[in-house]
C-alpha positions in Angstrom: -79.3 13.5 0.4 -79.2 17.2 0.1 -79.4 19.9 2.7 -80.7 23.3 2.3 -77.4 25.0 3.1 -75.8 22.6 0.7 -78.0 23.7 -2.1 -77.5 27.3 -1.5 -73.8 26.7 -1.5 -74.0 24.8 -4.9 -75.9 27.8 -6.4 -73.5 30.2 -5.1 -70.7 28.3 -6.7 -72.4 27.4 -10.0 -73.6 30.9 -10.6 -70.7 32.6 -9.0 -72.9 34.6 -6.7 -70.9 36.6 -4.3 -73.4 36.4 -1.3 -76.4 34.9 0.0 -78.2 38.2 -0.8 -77.4 37.5 -4.5 -78.8 34.0 -4.2 -82.1 35.4 -2.5 -82.5 38.0 -5.4 -82.0 35.2 -7.9 -84.5 33.0 -6.0 -87.0 35.7 -5.4 -86.9 35.3 -1.6 -85.9 37.3 1.3 -82.2 37.2 2.6 -83.6 36.2 6.1 -85.2 33.1 4.2 -81.8 32.1 3.0 -80.4 32.7 6.5 -83.0 30.3 7.9 -82.0 27.7 5.4 -78.4 28.1 6.2 -78.8 27.9 10.0 -81.3 24.9 9.9 -84.4 26.8 11.2 -86.2 26.6 7.7 -86.5 24.3 4.9 -86.9 25.0 1.2 -90.5 24.5 0.0 -91.5 22.1 -2.7 -91.7 24.7 -5.4 -88.5 26.5 -4.7 -86.9 23.1 -4.5 -87.9 22.3 -8.1 -86.7 25.7 -9.2 -83.4 25.2 -7.5 -83.0 21.6 -8.9 -83.6 22.9 -12.3 -80.9 25.6 -11.9 -78.5 22.9 -10.6 -79.6 20.2 -13.1 -80.4 17.9 -10.3 -83.4 15.4 -10.0 -86.4 17.5 -8.7 -88.0 14.7 -7.0 -84.7 13.9 -5.1 -84.3 17.5 -3.9 -88.1 17.7 -2.8 -87.5 14.3 -0.9 -84.4 15.8 0.8 -86.1 18.9 1.8 -89.1 16.9 3.2 -86.7 14.7 5.0 -84.9 17.8 6.5 -88.4 19.1 7.7 -89.1 15.7 9.2 -85.9 15.5 11.0 -86.7 19.0 12.5 -90.2 18.0 13.5 -88.6 14.7 15.0 -90.7 12.6 13.0 -88.8 9.2 12.4 -91.6 7.6 10.2 -91.4 10.5 7.8 -87.6 10.6 7.8 -87.4 6.9 6.9 -90.0 7.5 4.2 -88.5 10.4 2.5 -84.9 9.1 2.9 -85.5 6.3 0.5 -86.2 8.9 -2.3 -83.6 11.6 -1.3 -80.4 11.7 -3.3 
């Protein structure tokens, strides 16, 4: 299962971005959004999850499921966690 922070780190490594600001620019999002992903107070939405999956040549559905599982954990929803965990990488 992927975590938002892990995906950001994978993007930085694969595309040799120097900073989270470089990642934010590439993704067309704010630097503060990247910061929220990194500190666990935000999760990557489905559309962005697909874009990131394509950039990293990962299964888009597995990335979406991982992000939904992450959100369910933050919302303390065991039912949703169990559902999405089955599909997360």
